[in-house]
N, C-alpha and C positions, 0 to 999 in steps of 0.2 A: 465717743470721739467726734469732735466737730471739725469739719473741713470747710474752710471759708476762703473763697477766692477774693484776694485783695488787689489783684492787678490782672487785667486782660487787655493788653495794648499790642495790637498787631499779633506777632507770634509769641510775644513775651507773656509769661504767666507767673503769678506769685500766689502761693497757697499757704494759708495759715492753718496749722493743725493744733488743736487743743484737746488734750486728754485730761479730764478732771482728776484731781488728787484722789478722790474716792475710788475711781476706776483703777488708777495706778496702785493704790493700796490693796484693792481687791485682787489684782493680778499677783501682787507680791505675796499676799496671804495664800493664794492657790499654790504658788511655787514653794512657799515654806511648808505647806501641808505635804507636798510631794517629797520633801527631803527630810521630814522630821524622823522618819523611821530609819534613815540612813546615816545621820550624823551621830557622832560619838562625842559626848561632853562629859567630862569628869563630874561625878556626883549625881548623874542621871542615868537611869536605865534607857536603852534604846526605845524610842517612841514615846517616852514619858517626859520629854523636855517641855516645859510650859511654853505656850505660844509667845508670850511676852519676852521670854528669855531668848527664844529662837530669833525673834525679830531684832532684839538688841544685838545679837551676835552676827546675824547674817542679813539683816534687812537692807542695809545700804548696798552691800555687794550684789544682792539679788536685784535690787532696784536699778543699779548701774547696768546689769546684764539686760534687764527689760528695756531700758532706754536705748542701749546699743541695738537690740533686736528690732525695736520699733523704727529707728531711723534707717536701719538696713532693709527692712522688709516693707514698711508701709508706703514709701514713695511709689514703688512699682504698682502696688495694689490701688493706690489712689489714682494714678494715671490710667490704669486699666478701667477703673470705675467711671472715670470721666471720658473714656473713649479717646484718650490722647496718647501720642508717642512723643517722648522727649528727644530732641535732636542730639543732646549730649547728656551726660550724667547730671541730674538735678543738683543744684547747690543747696546745701542744708545749713541753716543758721539757727543756733540755739543761744540761750542766754550765756553771757560770759561773766556774769556777776556771781562770785563765789557763794555769797550768802543765799542768793536765789537758788543756785544749784544744790546747795545743802538742803534747802527746804523741799526741793523736788525729790531728792533721794530719801528724805524722811517722810514723804507723802503728806507734806504740809502745804504744798503749792501745786497748782495745775502744771502739767508738763506741756510746754508749747515749743513748737519749732516751725520754721518757714521753709517752704520749697520754692526755689526760683529756677525757672527753666524756659526754654523755647520749644514750642511744639513743632513737629514736622507738619507742614501744611497739607491739607487734604488735596489730593491730586485726582481730578476726574480724567481718566484716560480717554484719549481720542482715537478714532479709527486710524490705523496706519496704512490702510490700503492705498492712500493717496501718495505715499512716499515712493519716489522713483529714484533708483540708483543705477549707475552704469558700472558694470564690473569689467575693468580692463584686463585683458589677458594677452600676454606676449608669447608668441611661438618661439621655441628654442631650436635654432638651426645647428647643423653639424659643425659649421665653422665656429660657432660660439663654444660648443663643447670642446672642440680641438684647442681653441685659444685658452680656455680655462685649464685644460690638461697641461698645456705647455707652460703655463705659469706655475702650476704645481710641480712640474718636472724640474724647475729651476732648483728646488730644494734637494733634488737627487742628482743633479748634474755633476759629472766628474770633470776634472781638469788634468791636463798633462803639461809638464814643464816644457817650455819652448826656449829656443836659443835667441831668437830675434827680439826686437823692441816690443814693449807693451802696447797694445791697441785697445780700442773700446771693446768692452766685454771680457777682457782678460782679467785674471785674478793675480794681484800683486801681493806678495808677502814682504813686509817691511818693518823696520824699527823707525819710530819717529819721536822727536822731542820738540815740543812747542814752546815758543818764547814770545813774550810781549815786552817791548822796550829792552830786549836783551836778557830778560829774566825768565827762567822757566816758571810755568804756572801749574797749579794742581790739576790733575786730570789730563795733562797735555803730553803724557809720555806713554808709550806702549812698545812692546817687543813682539816680533813675529805676528803682527796684526795682518789679517787677510782682508783685502778690499777688492771688490770687483768694480772695475772702472765703468762708470755709467749707472751704478746702483743708486747714486745720490744719497748715500749714507752719511758722507762727511759734508762739512760746510762747503758752500758754493766756492768753486775755484780750486779746491784741493785735488779732486780726482782728475780734472782736466790736465793738470800739470804732471800727471803720472804717465800720460801718453808718451811713448818713446823711450822710457827708461828700460834698462836691462839689469839682469842679476849682477850684483857687485857694484852698481852705481851708487855714488853718494851725491846728494843734491840738497839744496836749500830752496824752499819755495816760500812765497809770501801770499797770504790770504787775509781777508777781512771778515771778522765775525759779523753775522746779521745783527741789526740793531735790536731785534726782539729775541736775541739769544737768551736762554734761561739763566745762564750764569751772568749776573749783572756786571761783574768785574771784567768780563770779556766782551759784552755786547758792544758792537760797533767798533771794536779795537782792531788795529792791524797787527798781525802776528806772523812770525816766521816759524817754519818747521824744518828741522834738520832730519833728512831722510837717509836711511841705509836700505837699499833694495836687496832682499834676500833671494827672491825667486819670482819668476814671471811664468804664468801658466795659461794656456788657452783652453777654452771650454770644448769638451767633446761634443760631437753632434748629438742632438736629442731627437729620438724618434718615438712615436707612440706605438709600442709593441709590447709583447709579453714580458720582455726583459725589464722594461720600464715599470710595468705593473708589479713585477716581482720585487723590484727595489722599493716600491711603495707599500709592500706587504699584501698585494692582491694576487689572485691566481692567473688573471689574464687581462689583456687589453680591453676585451669586451666588457669585463666586469668593471674595469676602471671607468670606461665611458658611461656605463650604466649608473655608477655611483655619482659621477660628476654631473650627469644630466639630472639626477634626482636632487642634488644639492642646488642646482640652478633653479629647478622647478620650485623647490621649497623657498628659496630666496624671493623669487618673483611672486609666489603665492602669498608670502607675508606682505609684500608691497601692495598687491591687489587687495588683500584683506584690509590693510590699513586704510587704503583710499575708499573702499566701500563703507567701512565703519565710519570714516570721517563724514561721508555724505549723509549717512543716517543721523549722526549726531548733530550735524548742521541743521537738518530739517526738523529734528526734534526740538532743537533750540528755538527755531522759529515758531513751532507749534505751542510751546509751553512758556508762559511768562507769569511768574508769581514771586512773592517775597521769599527770600531764602533765610534760614536761621543764621544770624550773624556770627554766632559762636563757631559754626561749621565753616563759614566763609573766612573768618579770622584765622582759624587753624590751617585752612588750605592756603591762604595768602602767606602765612608765616613759613610754610613749607617751601613755597615757590621762592619767596624772598631770600631764604637761607641759601637756596640754590644759586640765585643771582649773585649774592654776596660772595659765595665761594668761587664762582666763575670769575668774577671781577678780581678777586684776590690772586687767583692762579694766573690770570692773564696780565696782571699789572695795569689794567685799564681802569678808566673812570667812566661815569655816565656821559660826561662831556665828550670823551673820545668817541662815543657811539652816537653823537649828534642828538642827545636827549638830556634830560635832567632827572634827578632822583624823584622829584615830585611827579613828573610825567610818567616815569617808569612805575611808580607805586600805583598810580591811577590805572595804568594799563593792566598790571598784574592783579589788581583788585577785581577788575571786570572779568579777567580770566578765572579767578577763584570763584566768583559768583556763578559763572557759566558752568564750571565743573561741578559745583555743589548742586546746582539745579538739575543738570543732566543726570548726576548720580542718583538723586531722589526719583527722577522719572524712571530711570532704568530699574531701580529697586522696586518701584510700584509695578512696573510691567512684569518683572520677574516674579514678584509675589503673586500677582493675579494669574500668571501662567503656571504657577505651581513649580517653578524652577528651583531646584535644590542642588547643593554641592555635596557629593558623597564623601565618606571618609577615605575611600580609595583615591579619589581625586586630590584630597588634601595631602595624603601621604605621598603621592607622586610629586606634588608641588614642593613638599618638604625635602624629598630626595633630590630634587633639582637644585634647591638652595644649597644642600650639602655638597653636591657635585661641583658647584661653582666656587666653593671655598674649601679646597682640600687642606686638611690639617687643622681645620677649625670646626670639625663636625661636633665635637663635644660641647663647645661653647654655644653653637647654634641650637643644638637640641635643648640645652639648659635654658636658653633664652625663650624658646617657644613653650617650654614646660612651665617656666616661672613668671612669665610676663603676661598679665591679664590682657586679653584682646589681641595678643600677637597673632593668633591663628587667623584673625580677621584679615590680616595683611596677605595671607595665602588665599583665603576664601574669596575676597572681593574681586580680584581680577578673573578668577575662574567663573564666578557667578556672572560677571559682566559679559564675558565672552559667550556664555551660554544664552544670555538674554539677546545678544546680537545675533546668534544663530537662530533663535526663535523669531526675531524680527525679519531676518532674511527669508524665512519661510512664508512670511505674510506680505512683505512689500513687493513692489514691482521692480524686478531686476532684469536689466538688459545687458547681455554680454557683448563686448566689443573687442575685437582683435586689434592690437596696437603694436607698434615697434617697441623694442627694448628701451630705446631712448625716451619714447613718450611715456612708457610705464614708470621709468625711474626719474622722470623730470619732476621738479618741485612745482607745486601749485602756488603761483605768486599771489593768488587772491584767496587763499585758504588759511589765512593766519600763519602762513609759513610752516612747512614741514620741518620743524625745528631741529631734527636730527642732524642737519647739515649746516645749521646757522650757528655762528659763534658769538655774534654781537649781542650784548645784553638786551638791547631794545627789541631783539627778536627772540629772546629766550622764552617768552610766553609761548612761542610756537613749540618749543621742546616739550613743555608741559602739556600742550594741547595734542601734540603728536603722541604723547603717552596715553592720552584718552583713547586715541584711535588704535592703540596697540595693547591696551589693557595693562600698561606698565606704570611703575611709579614715575612721578615727574622728576625725581632727583636725577641729576646727570650721572653718567657712568664715570668712574674714577679715571682720571687722565693718567697717561703713562708718565713715569718720572723721566726727567732729563737723562739723556744717554750718559753712561758712566764715563766715557772718554770725551773730553772737551772738544776734541777735533771732529766729533761726529755731530751732525746736525740734529737738533731736537725733533724736527718734524719727521714722522715716520711715513 
């Protein structure tokens, strides 16, 4: 077998592989010899079939098997022999001429094919001792725990019917019918709807006009739908709502005590406080982790500059770009609405894709040199987490991971990356800094935007980069569907 390099340009490689016809015929004859005692052909005793007849009967099918085995197995062996790693699956090109293919199967012509691929660049790791990061930590006060518990308590709050007029914070039970230009519209009707005044669940101006109503009142109110309301036929329109007030109830006082804990399914107020404090600590810990990881990635980005495999960059860019197009479609906005152009946006996201690929290769090399591995138990836990997030779809998800080549890599990659970050944190210079809650949760204006809170497409690169810092996919979370009732504001 001849292996001839025909292209070595940057990271691109092209290899021509030639297996002489005689070698192919020899392999075929070896395979025929293996099967001669097994085949049954009328007129011949087992093992007594003449080689020429065997070749006539099975030669082409065996040669086809050999061709498939060669193109399946040889690329990896060739790359290993050259000491190279392909960034993506090598592209294999063979003759498309039918006559030529027939000659190859008949062992009358050399079997040739071409491998095209990009190599993963050699990365010489640099000492990380010079990396300095600040780990921001926010202390959690009792007031914060109390505030969070009171918010949770809203879900368990009880209401008692009152005789007087409705006030802010009261719960109003009502029937309503919405109309635009005197005509009722879809989704604008409900009966026995419960609305807490001041909850901001309904469109602006609706709840405010309920202040002062009493049970038994009938009232017509006028409101204007927001210009960005999801239902386009209602956006910006003035509407009237015919109201029938069924009940007005005031909220009972809420206290943090064992009774409240019991309503929430816990044994005591102390246990409730413990759980809430743990939740806040987990939330703040995630933010701290994200910011520390971002600092590490930024400094690694400055330390390593090299050409990246374009196939990987293109794939990463397409993933980001699909996200942007989806977000634009859902918001109904254009690039011009966000003070940019499609051309400028593409350039920005291409840079982001290059950065992510380069950092991914660096982290992979660091992890490999450090002997970092992802265990089967860790993969199983990640799979169970996927199943937990999509109740009712467990069977489909399991089948996807069983039947989709490389699907498990989507579980392995973020786990591996987080373990590499843990490894780096044990080697870099880390300084702890106590900060306020507001400082911890504040966005970094100069850090390519912590895109989790940015909605503008020109800032969406930040969402993808924030995913780097969190070990998450760059794809956005699925947005909530518009409220079922048109009278309710889409914003949650």
